[in-house]
C-alpha positions as a Markdown table, in Angstrom:
| # | Residue | x | y | z |
|---|---|---|---|---|
| 1 | Met | 1.1 | -2.7 | -20.9 |
| 2 | Lys | 1.2 | -6.1 | -22.5 |
| 3 | Tyr | -2.6 | -6.5 | -22.6 |
| 4 | His | -4.9 | -5.3 | -25.3 |
| 5 | Pro | -6.6 | -1.9 | -24.7 |
| 6 | Ile | -9.8 | -1.9 | -22.6 |
| 7 | Thr | -12.7 | 0.2 | -23.6 |
| 8 | Ser | -13.1 | 3.3 | -21.4 |
| 9 | Glu | -16.8 | 2.5 | -21.2 |
| 10 | Leu | -16.0 | 0.0 | -18.4 |
| 11 | Phe | -14.4 | 2.6 | -16.2 |
| 12 | Thr | -17.0 | 5.3 | -17.0 |
| 13 | Lys | -19.8 | 3.0 | -15.8 |
| 14 | Asn | -17.8 | 2.1 | -12.7 |
| 15 | Arg | -17.4 | 5.8 | -11.8 |
| 16 | Arg | -21.1 | 6.3 | -12.4 |
| 17 | Arg | -22.0 | 3.5 | -10.1 |
| 18 | Leu | -19.8 | 5.0 | -7.4 |
| 19 | Thr | -21.1 | 8.6 | -7.6 |
| 20 | Glu | -24.7 | 7.3 | -7.3 |
| 21 | Lys | -23.8 | 6.2 | -3.8 |
| 22 | Leu | -22.1 | 9.3 | -2.5 |
| 23 | Lys | -23.5 | 11.9 | -0.1 |
| 24 | Pro | -24.4 | 15.3 | -1.6 |
| 25 | Asn | -21.5 | 17.7 | -2.2 |
| 26 | Ser | -18.9 | 14.9 | -1.9 |
| 27 | Leu | -15.4 | 14.7 | -3.1 |
| 28 | Val | -13.5 | 11.4 | -3.7 |
| 29 | Val | -9.7 | 11.0 | -4.0 |
| 30 | Leu | -7.8 | 7.9 | -5.0 |
| 31 | Asn | -4.0 | 7.6 | -5.3 |
| 32 | Ser | -1.9 | 5.2 | -7.3 |
| 33 | Asn | 0.3 | 2.7 | -5.5 |
| 34 | Asp | 3.9 | 3.5 | -4.9 |
| 35 | Ile | 6.8 | 1.8 | -6.7 |
| 36 | Met | 8.2 | -0.2 | -3.8 |
| 37 | Pro | 11.9 | -0.4 | -3.2 |
| 38 | Thr | 13.9 | -3.6 | -2.7 |
| 39 | Asn | 17.6 | -2.9 | -2.0 |
| 40 | Ala | 20.2 | -0.4 | -3.2 |
| 41 | Asp | 18.5 | 1.3 | -6.1 |
| 42 | Gly | 16.3 | -1.7 | -7.0 |
| 43 | Thr | 12.5 | -1.5 | -7.2 |
| 44 | Met | 9.7 | -4.0 | -7.5 |
| 45 | Lys | 7.5 | -4.2 | -10.5 |
| 46 | Phe | 4.7 | -1.6 | -10.4 |
| 47 | Val | 1.3 | -2.9 | -9.5 |
| 48 | Gln | -1.6 | -0.4 | -9.7 |
| 49 | Asn | -4.0 | 0.4 | -6.9 |
| 50 | Ser | -7.0 | -1.8 | -7.7 |
| 51 | Asp | -9.6 | 0.8 | -6.8 |
| 52 | Leu | -7.9 | 3.5 | -9.0 |
| 53 | Phe | -7.7 | 1.0 | -11.9 |
| 54 | Tyr | -11.3 | 0.0 | -11.4 |
| 55 | Leu | -12.5 | 3.6 | -11.7 |
| 56 | Ser | -10.0 | 4.9 | -14.4 |
| 57 | Gly | -8.1 | 2.1 | -16.2 |
| 58 | Ile | -4.9 | 4.1 | -15.6 |
| 59 | Asp | -2.0 | 1.7 | -15.1 |
| 60 | Gln | 0.8 | 4.2 | -14.2 |
| 61 | Glu | 2.5 | 5.4 | -11.0 |
| 62 | Glu | 2.0 | 8.9 | -9.5 |
| 63 | Ser | -1.6 | 9.1 | -10.8 |
| 64 | Ile | -4.5 | 10.7 | -8.8 |
| 65 | Leu | -8.2 | 10.4 | -9.5 |
| 66 | Val | -10.6 | 13.1 | -8.1 |
| 67 | Leu | -14.4 | 12.9 | -8.4 |
| 68 | Cys | -16.6 | 15.8 | -7.4 |
| 69 | Pro | -19.9 | 15.1 | -9.0 |
| 70 | Asp | -21.8 | 18.1 | -7.6 |
| 71 | Phe | -19.2 | 20.7 | -8.3 |
| 72 | Pro | -20.8 | 23.8 | -9.9 |
| 73 | Asp | -18.4 | 23.8 | -12.9 |
| 74 | Glu | -19.1 | 20.5 | -14.7 |
| 75 | Asn | -15.6 | 20.5 | -16.2 |
| 76 | Phe | -14.2 | 19.8 | -12.7 |
| 77 | Arg | -16.5 | 16.9 | -11.7 |
| 78 | Glu | -14.0 | 14.3 | -12.9 |
| 79 | Ile | -10.3 | 15.1 | -13.0 |
| 80 | Leu | -7.4 | 12.7 | -13.6 |
| 81 | Phe | -3.9 | 13.8 | -12.7 |
| 82 | Val | -1.0 | 12.0 | -14.3 |
| 83 | Arg | 2.7 | 12.4 | -14.2 |
| 84 | Glu | 4.1 | 14.9 | -16.6 |
| 85 | Thr | 6.8 | 13.4 | -18.7 |
| 86 | Asn | 9.9 | 14.8 | -20.4 |
| 87 | Lys | 12.7 | 13.7 | -22.7 |
| 88 | Glu | 14.9 | 12.4 | -19.9 |
| 89 | Ile | 12.0 | 10.3 | -18.4 |
| 90 | Ala | 11.3 | 9.0 | -21.8 |
| 91 | Ile | 14.9 | 7.9 | -22.3 |
| 92 | Trp | 15.3 | 6.3 | -18.9 |
| 93 | Glu | 11.8 | 4.9 | -18.2 |
| 94 | Gly | 10.0 | 4.8 | -21.5 |
| 95 | His | 6.7 | 6.3 | -22.6 |
| 96 | Lys | 4.2 | 7.8 | -20.1 |
| 97 | Tyr | 0.6 | 8.7 | -20.7 |
| 98 | Thr | -0.1 | 11.9 | -22.7 |
| 99 | Lys | -3.2 | 13.8 | -21.7 |
| 100 | Glu | -4.9 | 12.6 | -24.8 |
| 101 | Glu | -4.0 | 8.9 | -24.1 |
| 102 | Ala | -5.2 | 9.2 | -20.5 |
| 103 | Thr | -8.5 | 10.5 | -21.7 |
| 104 | Gln | -8.8 | 7.7 | -24.2 |
| 105 | Thr | -8.1 | 5.1 | -21.6 |
| 106 | Ser | -10.2 | 6.5 | -18.8 |
| 107 | Gly | -13.0 | 8.3 | -20.5 |
| 108 | Ile | -12.2 | 11.4 | -18.3 |
| 109 | Glu | -12.0 | 14.6 | -20.4 |
| 110 | Lys | -10.2 | 16.7 | -17.9 |
| 111 | Val | -6.6 | 15.5 | -17.4 |
| 112 | Met | -4.0 | 17.6 | -15.6 |
| 113 | Trp | -0.4 | 17.1 | -14.5 |
| 114 | Thr | 0.2 | 16.0 | -10.9 |
| 115 | Ser | 2.1 | 19.2 | -10.3 |
| 116 | Gln | -1.3 | 21.0 | -10.6 |
| 117 | Phe | -3.0 | 18.9 | -8.0 |
| 118 | Glu | -2.7 | 20.9 | -4.8 |
| 119 | Lys | -4.0 | 24.2 | -6.3 |
| 120 | Thr | -6.9 | 22.4 | -8.0 |
| 121 | Phe | -7.7 | 20.4 | -4.9 |
| 122 | Phe | -7.9 | 23.6 | -2.8 |
| 123 | Thr | -10.6 | 25.0 | -5.2 |
| 124 | Leu | -12.6 | 21.7 | -5.0 |
| 125 | Met | -12.4 | 21.5 | -1.2 |
| 126 | Ala | -13.9 | 25.0 | -0.9 |
| 127 | Gln | -17.1 | 23.5 | -2.2 |
| 128 | Ala | -17.0 | 20.0 | -0.8 |
| 129 | Glu | -18.6 | 18.9 | 2.5 |
| 130 | His | -17.9 | 15.1 | 2.5 |
| 131 | Val | -14.5 | 13.9 | 1.6 |
| 132 | Tyr | -14.1 | 10.2 | 0.7 |
| 133 | Leu | -10.6 | 8.9 | 1.2 |
| 134 | Asn | -9.3 | 5.4 | 0.4 |
| 135 | Thr | -7.8 | 2.9 | 2.8 |
| 136 | Asn | -7.0 | -0.8 | 2.6 |
| 137 | Glu | -9.8 | -2.5 | 4.7 |
| 138 | His | -9.5 | -6.0 | 3.4 |
| 139 | Ile | -10.2 | -8.2 | 6.5 |
| 140 | Arg | -7.0 | -10.2 | 5.9 |
| 141 | Ala | -4.7 | -7.3 | 5.1 |
| 142 | Ser | -1.6 | -6.8 | 7.2 |
| 143 | Val | -0.2 | -3.4 | 6.1 |
| 144 | Ser | 3.1 | -2.5 | 7.7 |
| 145 | Val | 4.2 | 0.0 | 5.0 |
| 146 | Gln | 2.6 | 3.4 | 4.7 |
| 147 | Thr | 0.9 | 3.7 | 1.3 |
| 148 | Arg | 0.5 | 6.7 | -0.8 |
| 149 | Asp | -3.2 | 6.7 | 0.1 |
| 150 | Ala | -2.3 | 6.6 | 3.8 |
| 151 | Arg | 0.1 | 9.5 | 3.5 |
| 152 | Phe | -2.6 | 11.5 | 1.7 |
| 153 | Val | -5.1 | 10.9 | 4.5 |
| 154 | Glu | -2.6 | 12.4 | 7.0 |
| 155 | Trp | -1.9 | 15.3 | 4.7 |
| 156 | Cys | -5.5 | 16.0 | 4.1 |
| 157 | Arg | -6.6 | 15.9 | 7.7 |
| 158 | Ile | -3.7 | 18.3 | 8.6 |
| 159 | Asn | -4.5 | 20.8 | 5.9 |
| 160 | Tyr | -8.3 | 20.5 | 5.9 |
| 161 | Pro | -9.2 | 19.6 | 9.5 |
| 162 | Leu | -12.9 | 20.8 | 9.4 |
| 163 | His | -14.2 | 18.7 | 6.5 |
| 164 | Gln | -16.4 | 15.6 | 7.1 |
| 165 | Tyr | -14.3 | 12.6 | 6.2 |
| 166 | Gln | -15.8 | 9.4 | 4.9 |
| 167 | Arg | -14.5 | 5.9 | 4.3 |
| 168 | Leu | -14.4 | 5.0 | 0.6 |
| 169 | Ala | -13.5 | 1.3 | 1.1 |
| 170 | Pro | -17.0 | 0.0 | 2.1 |
| 171 | Leu | -18.4 | 1.5 | -1.1 |
| 172 | Met | -15.7 | 0.1 | -3.3 |
| 173 | His | -16.1 | -3.3 | -1.6 |
| 174 | Tyr | -19.8 | -3.3 | -2.4 |
| 175 | Leu | -19.3 | -2.2 | -6.0 |
| 176 | Arg | -16.4 | -4.4 | -6.9 |
| 177 | Ala | -18.0 | -7.6 | -5.5 |
| 178 | Ile | -20.4 | -7.6 | -8.5 |
| 179 | Lys | -18.5 | -8.1 | -11.8 |
| 180 | Ser | -19.8 | -6.6 | -15.0 |
| 181 | Glu | -19.9 | -8.6 | -18.3 |
| 182 | His | -16.8 | -6.8 | -19.4 |
| 183 | Glu | -14.9 | -7.7 | -16.2 |
| 184 | Val | -16.0 | -11.3 | -16.6 |
| 185 | Thr | -14.6 | -11.3 | -20.1 |
| 186 | Leu | -11.2 | -10.1 | -18.9 |
| 187 | Met | -11.2 | -12.8 | -16.1 |
| 188 | Gln | -12.2 | -15.4 | -18.7 |
| 189 | Gln | -9.1 | -14.4 | -20.7 |
| 190 | Ala | -6.9 | -14.9 | -17.6 |
| 191 | Cys | -8.5 | -18.3 | -17.1 |
| 192 | Asn | -8.0 | -19.2 | -20.8 |
| 193 | Ile | -4.3 | -18.4 | -20.5 |
| 194 | Thr | -4.1 | -20.5 | -17.4 |
| 195 | Arg | -5.8 | -23.3 | -19.2 |
| 196 | Asp | -3.3 | -23.3 | -22.1 |
| 197 | Ala | -0.4 | -23.3 | -19.7 |
| 198 | Phe | -1.8 | -26.2 | -17.8 |
| 199 | Leu | -2.3 | -28.2 | -21.0 |
| 200 | Arg | 1.3 | -27.5 | -21.8 |
| 201 | Val | 2.5 | -28.7 | -18.4 |
| 202 | Leu | 0.5 | -31.9 | -18.7 |
| 203 | Lys | 2.8 | -32.9 | -21.6 |
| 204 | Phe | 5.9 | -31.8 | -19.7 |
| 205 | Val | 5.6 | -33.4 | -16.3 |
| 206 | Lys | 7.4 | -36.7 | -15.7 |
| 207 | Pro | 9.6 | -38.2 | -13.0 |
| 208 | Gly | 12.9 | -36.3 | -12.6 |
| 209 | Val | 11.5 | -32.9 | -13.6 |
| 210 | Met | 12.2 | -30.1 | -11.1 |
| 211 | Glu | 9.3 | -28.1 | -9.6 |
| 212 | Tyr | 10.9 | -24.9 | -10.8 |
| 213 | Glu | 11.1 | -26.2 | -14.3 |
| 214 | Ile | 7.3 | -26.6 | -14.2 |
| 215 | Glu | 7.0 | -23.1 | -12.9 |
| 216 | Ala | 9.1 | -21.9 | -15.9 |
| 217 | Glu | 6.7 | -23.6 | -18.3 |
| 218 | Tyr | 3.8 | -21.7 | -16.8 |
| 219 | Ile | 5.4 | -18.3 | -16.9 |
| 220 | His | 6.6 | -18.7 | -20.5 |
| 221 | Glu | 3.1 | -19.5 | -21.6 |
| 222 | Phe | 1.6 | -16.7 | -19.5 |
| 223 | Val | 3.8 | -14.0 | -20.9 |
| 224 | Arg | 3.6 | -15.3 | -24.4 |
| 225 | Gln | -0.1 | -14.6 | -24.2 |
| 226 | Arg | 0.2 | -11.0 | -23.0 |
| 227 | Ser | -0.1 | -11.7 | -19.3 |
| 228 | Arg | 2.1 | -9.7 | -16.9 |
| 229 | Gly | 2.8 | -13.1 | -15.3 |
| 230 | Phe | 1.6 | -15.0 | -12.3 |
| 231 | Ala | -1.4 | -13.5 | -10.5 |
| 232 | Tyr | 0.3 | -14.6 | -7.2 |
| 233 | Glu | 3.4 | -16.6 | -6.1 |
| 234 | Pro | 2.9 | -20.0 | -7.7 |
| 235 | Ile | 2.7 | -23.2 | -5.7 |
| 236 | Val | 4.3 | -26.2 | -7.5 |
| 237 | Ala | 4.4 | -28.8 | -4.8 |
| 238 | Ser | 5.2 | -32.5 | -5.3 |
| 239 | Gly | 4.9 | -35.3 | -2.8 |
| 240 | Lys | 4.9 | -34.2 | 0.8 |
| 241 | Asn | 5.3 | -30.5 | -0.3 |
| 242 | Ala | 1.7 | -30.5 | -1.3 |
| 243 | Cys | 0.7 | -30.7 | 2.4 |
| 244 | Val | 2.2 | -27.3 | 2.9 |
| 245 | Leu | -0.6 | -24.9 | 2.0 |
| 246 | His | 1.6 | -22.0 | 1.0 |
| 247 | Tyr | 4.6 | -23.9 | -0.3 |
| 248 | Leu | 6.6 | -21.5 | -2.4 |
| 249 | Asp | 10.1 | -23.0 | -2.7 |
| 250 | Asn | 9.3 | -25.0 | -5.9 |
| 251 | Ser | 12.8 | -26.4 | -5.6 |
| 252 | Glu | 12.5 | -30.2 | -5.4 |
| 253 | Glu | 12.6 | -33.1 | -7.9 |
| 254 | Cys | 9.3 | -34.7 | -8.8 |
| 255 | Gln | 9.4 | -38.4 | -7.9 |
| 256 | Ala | 7.8 | -41.3 | -9.6 |
| 257 | Gly | 4.6 | -42.3 | -7.8 |
| 258 | Asp | 4.0 | -38.9 | -6.2 |
| 259 | Leu | 1.3 | -36.4 | -6.8 |
| 260 | Leu | 2.0 | -32.9 | -8.0 |
| 261 | Leu | -0.2 | -30.0 | -6.7 |
| 262 | Met | -0.1 | -26.8 | -8.7 |
| 263 | Asp | -1.8 | -23.7 | -7.5 |
| 264 | Val | -1.2 | -21.1 | -10.3 |
| 265 | Gly | -3.1 | -18.5 | -12.1 |
| 266 | Ala | -2.4 | -15.9 | -14.9 |
| 267 | Glu | -3.1 | -12.2 | -14.6 |
| 268 | Tyr | -4.5 | -10.4 | -17.5 |
| 269 | Ala | -5.2 | -6.6 | -17.6 |
| 270 | Asn | -4.9 | -6.6 | -13.8 |
| 271 | Tyr | -7.7 | -9.3 | -13.5 |
| 272 | Asn | -6.7 | -12.6 | -12.0 |
| 273 | Ala | -7.3 | -16.4 | -12.4 |
| 274 | Asp | -6.7 | -18.8 | -9.5 |
| 275 | Met | -6.5 | -22.4 | -10.5 |
| 276 | Thr | -5.4 | -25.5 | -8.6 |
| 277 | Arg | -4.9 | -28.9 | -10.2 |
| 278 | Thr | -3.3 | -32.1 | -8.8 |
| 279 | Ile | -1.8 | -34.6 | -11.2 |
| 280 | Pro | 0.2 | -37.9 | -10.9 |
| 281 | Val | 3.9 | -37.3 | -11.7 |
| 282 | Ser | 4.1 | -40.8 | -13.4 |
| 283 | Gly | 0.9 | -40.1 | -15.5 |
| 284 | Gln | -1.2 | -42.7 | -13.6 |
| 285 | Phe | -3.0 | -42.4 | -10.3 |
| 286 | Thr | -2.7 | -45.2 | -7.8 |
| 287 | Asp | -6.0 | -46.6 | -6.5 |
| 288 | Arg | -5.6 | -44.7 | -3.2 |
| 289 | Gln | -4.7 | -41.4 | -5.0 |
| 290 | Arg | -7.7 | -41.8 | -7.3 |
| 291 | Ala | -10.1 | -42.4 | -4.4 |
| 292 | Val | -8.9 | -39.3 | -2.5 |
| 293 | Tyr | -8.9 | -37.3 | -5.8 |
| 294 | Asn | -12.4 | -38.2 | -6.7 |
| 295 | Ala | -13.6 | -37.4 | -3.1 |
| 296 | Val | -12.2 | -33.9 | -3.5 |
| 297 | Leu | -13.8 | -33.5 | -6.9 |
| 298 | Arg | -17.2 | -34.6 | -5.5 |
| 299 | Val | -16.8 | -32.0 | -2.7 |
| 300 | Gln | -16.0 | -29.3 | -5.3 |
| 301 | Arg | -19.0 | -30.1 | -7.4 |
| 302 | Glu | -21.4 | -30.2 | -4.5 |
| 303 | Ala | -19.9 | -26.9 | -3.2 |
| 304 | Met | -20.7 | -25.3 | -6.5 |
| 305 | Gln | -24.3 | -26.2 | -6.1 |
| 306 | Leu | -24.3 | -24.2 | -2.8 |
| 307 | Leu | -22.9 | -21.0 | -4.5 |
| 308 | Arg | -26.4 | -19.6 | -5.2 |
| 309 | Pro | -28.0 | -16.2 | -4.6 |
| 310 | Gly | -29.1 | -15.7 | -1.0 |
| 311 | Asn | -26.6 | -17.9 | 0.6 |
| 312 | Val | -23.8 | -16.4 | 2.8 |
| 313 | Ile | -20.2 | -17.4 | 3.1 |
| 314 | Lys | -20.4 | -18.6 | 6.8 |
| 315 | Glu | -23.3 | -21.0 | 6.1 |
| 316 | Tyr | -21.8 | -22.0 | 2.8 |
| 317 | His | -18.5 | -23.1 | 4.5 |
| 318 | Lys | -20.4 | -24.9 | 7.2 |
| 319 | Glu | -22.4 | -26.9 | 4.6 |
| 320 | Val | -19.2 | -27.7 | 2.6 |
| 321 | Gly | -17.6 | -28.9 | 5.9 |
| 322 | Lys | -20.4 | -31.5 | 6.3 |
| 323 | Ile | -19.9 | -32.7 | 2.8 |
| 324 | Met | -16.2 | -33.1 | 3.3 |
| 325 | Glu | -16.8 | -34.8 | 6.6 |
| 326 | Ser | -18.8 | -37.5 | 4.8 |
| 327 | Glu | -16.1 | -38.0 | 2.2 |
| 328 | Leu | -13.4 | -38.3 | 4.9 |
| 329 | Ile | -15.4 | -41.0 | 6.6 |
| 330 | Gly | -15.7 | -42.9 | 3.3 |
| 331 | Leu | -11.9 | -42.6 | 2.9 |
| 332 | Gly | -11.3 | -44.1 | 6.3 |
| 333 | Leu | -9.7 | -40.9 | 7.6 |
| 334 | Leu | -12.5 | -40.2 | 10.1 |
| 335 | Asp | -14.5 | -42.5 | 12.3 |
| 336 | Arg | -18.3 | -42.0 | 12.2 |
| 337 | Thr | -18.7 | -42.4 | 15.9 |
| 338 | Asp | -15.9 | -39.9 | 16.6 |
| 339 | Val | -17.6 | -37.4 | 14.3 |
| 340 | Lys | -20.9 | -37.9 | 16.0 |
| 341 | Asn | -19.3 | -37.0 | 19.4 |
| 342 | Gln | -17.1 | -34.2 | 18.1 |
| 343 | Asn | -17.0 | -30.6 | 19.4 |
| 344 | Glu | -18.9 | -28.8 | 16.8 |
| 345 | Lys | -16.7 | -25.7 | 17.2 |
| 346 | Gln | -13.6 | -27.9 | 16.4 |
| 347 | Pro | -14.8 | -30.3 | 13.7 |
| 348 | Leu | -12.6 | -33.2 | 13.1 |
| 349 | Tyr | -12.5 | -32.7 | 9.3 |
| 350 | Arg | -10.3 | -29.7 | 9.9 |
| 351 | Lys | -7.3 | -32.0 | 10.4 |
| 352 | Tyr | -7.4 | -32.9 | 6.7 |
| 353 | Phe | -9.2 | -29.8 | 5.3 |
| 354 | Met | -8.0 | -26.7 | 7.2 |
| 355 | His | -8.7 | -23.8 | 4.8 |
| 356 | Gly | -11.8 | -22.2 | 3.4 |
| 357 | Thr | -13.5 | -23.3 | 0.2 |
| 358 | Ser | -14.1 | -20.0 | -1.6 |
| 359 | His | -13.1 | -16.4 | -1.7 |
| 360 | His | -14.0 | -13.5 | -4.0 |
| 361 | Leu | -11.8 | -13.1 | -7.1 |
| 362 | Gly | -11.2 | -10.2 | -9.4 |
| 363 | Leu | -8.7 | -7.3 | -9.5 |
| 364 | Asp | -7.2 | -8.9 | -6.4 |
| 365 | Val | -6.8 | -12.6 | -6.0 |
| 366 | His | -8.4 | -12.4 | -2.6 |
| 367 | Asp | -10.8 | -9.8 | -3.9 |
| 368 | Val | -12.7 | -7.3 | -1.7 |
| 369 | Gly | -16.3 | -8.0 | -0.6 |
| 370 | Asn | -18.2 | -8.1 | 2.7 |
| 371 | Ile | -18.3 | -11.7 | 4.0 |
| 372 | Tyr | -21.7 | -11.1 | 5.6 |
| 373 | Arg | -23.3 | -10.0 | 2.4 |
| 374 | Glu | -25.6 | -12.6 | 0.7 |
| 375 | Phe | -24.3 | -14.1 | -2.6 |
| 376 | Glu | -25.6 | -12.2 | -5.7 |
| 377 | Ser | -25.6 | -12.8 | -9.4 |
| 378 | Gly | -22.3 | -11.4 | -10.8 |
| 379 | Met | -20.1 | -12.4 | -7.9 |
| 380 | Val | -17.0 | -14.4 | -8.8 |
| 381 | Phe | -15.7 | -17.0 | -6.4 |
| 382 | Thr | -13.0 | -19.7 | -6.3 |
| 383 | Val | -14.1 | -23.2 | -5.3 |
| 384 | Glu | -11.1 | -25.0 | -3.9 |
| 385 | Pro | -11.6 | -27.9 | -1.5 |
| 386 | Gly | -8.6 | -30.0 | -0.6 |
| 387 | Val | -7.5 | -33.0 | 1.4 |
| 388 | Tyr | -4.0 | -33.1 | 3.0 |
| 389 | Ile | -2.8 | -36.4 | 4.5 |
| 390 | Trp | 0.7 | -35.9 | 6.0 |
| 391 | Glu | 1.2 | -39.5 | 6.9 |
| 392 | Glu | 0.7 | -40.5 | 3.3 |
| 393 | Asn | 2.7 | -37.6 | 1.8 |
| 394 | Met | -0.4 | -36.7 | -0.2 |
| 395 | Gly | -2.1 | -33.3 | -0.8 |
| 396 | Ile | -4.9 | -32.9 | -3.3 |
| 397 | Arg | -6.6 | -29.6 | -4.0 |
| 398 | Leu | -8.9 | -28.8 | -7.0 |
| 399 | Glu | -9.9 | -25.2 | -7.8 |
| 400 | Asn | -12.1 | -23.5 | -10.4 |
| 401 | Asn | -13.3 | -20.0 | -10.8 |
| 402 | Val | -17.1 | -19.5 | -11.1 |
| 403 | Val | -19.5 | -16.6 | -11.7 |
| 404 | Ile | -22.8 | -16.8 | -9.7 |
| 405 | Gln | -25.8 | -16.4 | -11.9 |
| 406 | Glu | -29.6 | -16.3 | -11.1 |
| 407 | Asp | -30.1 | -19.7 | -12.7 |
| 408 | Gly | -26.8 | -21.5 | -11.8 |
| 409 | Leu | -23.1 | -20.9 | -12.3 |
| 410 | Asp | -20.8 | -19.9 | -15.2 |
| 411 | Asp | -17.6 | -22.0 | -14.6 |
| 412 | Leu | -14.8 | -19.9 | -16.1 |
| 413 | Met | -12.6 | -23.0 | -15.9 |
| 414 | Gly | -15.1 | -25.5 | -17.2 |
| 415 | Asp | -12.9 | -26.4 | -20.1 |
| 416 | Ile | -9.7 | -27.0 | -18.0 |
| 417 | Pro | -9.3 | -30.8 | -17.6 |
| 418 | Ile | -10.2 | -32.1 | -14.1 |
| 419 | Glu | -11.5 | -35.6 | -14.4 |
| 420 | Ala | -8.9 | -38.2 | -13.3 |
| 421 | Asp | -9.2 | -40.2 | -16.5 |
| 422 | Glu | -8.9 | -37.1 | -18.7 |
| 423 | Val | -5.8 | -36.0 | -16.9 |
| 424 | Glu | -4.2 | -39.4 | -17.3 |
| 425 | Thr | -5.1 | -39.5 | -21.0 |
| 426 | Leu | -3.6 | -36.1 | -21.7 |
| 427 | Met | -0.4 | -36.9 | -19.8 |
| 428 | Asn | 0.2 | -40.1 | -21.7 |
| 429 | Glu | -0.6 | -38.9 | -25.2 |
| 430 | Lys | 2.3 | -39.2 | -27.6 |
């Protein structure tokens, strides 16, 4: 892994928090993600299962974590299974965890090879009553490929049909929604890397530059600072392309007078940043561009004030919509009388601002968390309002990442330039 080692204390605490929520005589099993195929003998880059990483810090394929906190023999209450390596694997694939290294990373004393799993699992299941198995229950997930966890669920139910099976996902969603100080530190590092890349891009952008060249500037800076790369597919959208919410081609030339919307974020140690900035290709906003830009910035800042303990996402988005509505009237995009007479279930502002303002952020870019749960201190959210005006070939979105605290917010991107004047000054510095 490129990133610096993480203290095992983080993962030990995470496991303790989980076991406190389990039923008596429970057993928990989590599997690593698969290495996914592409074509011929090609494979995608390995990305670890977020829940397994959260509880162990193990960043390697074919790994299994088993927790059995009430097992009579305390030596079997936490077991980590990792892939046994050999000389041939070392030659072709490189170094894999030794048992000692796996213990150092995870804080788990008992480490076994995956070949020993089934026999050991049989012993544990003889004592267990409740078996917690993991599934992807993110409300926006669309899973068409059977995962290693899903295959294990099938195998387990066939071989052990009389146990009481429980869903692990709700517990993991609850725990992962609140970030520890150590997690916030890792996310801050991802944000800092993103900041440095953005500052670099401000000096690089000018008329005639290709969108993909800007993407290349970001990835170079990300990897240079020990990031695995982009946290998600980057959006580098100039002119009319900025009105396409998930524009991914990044293939066109940046034209003088256009705006450039960049939705990018670095990943660091599996934790993610998610930033959007919109800048003038020529280094100077027009009066109209500045007016829309400042309106979006005002919405973002007012939205941040609503991210407070006790609020909920549905009411939060509703309040942000009203703020945006007022700004769009001020920009001449909405008529006050039309707004007064609108269908409340189909608000007119959605023509220009059609996506949500915030989502959980963490080990996943759209991180897990119950949308009906009240905001609490330690939750990390994006704040990303935008205005998209097709008839003007203009799309503006501004996005920061913030930690909710009891007495306000910790803006992890507070030092990334966002004021229009500051952006112009940095772009035009010699």
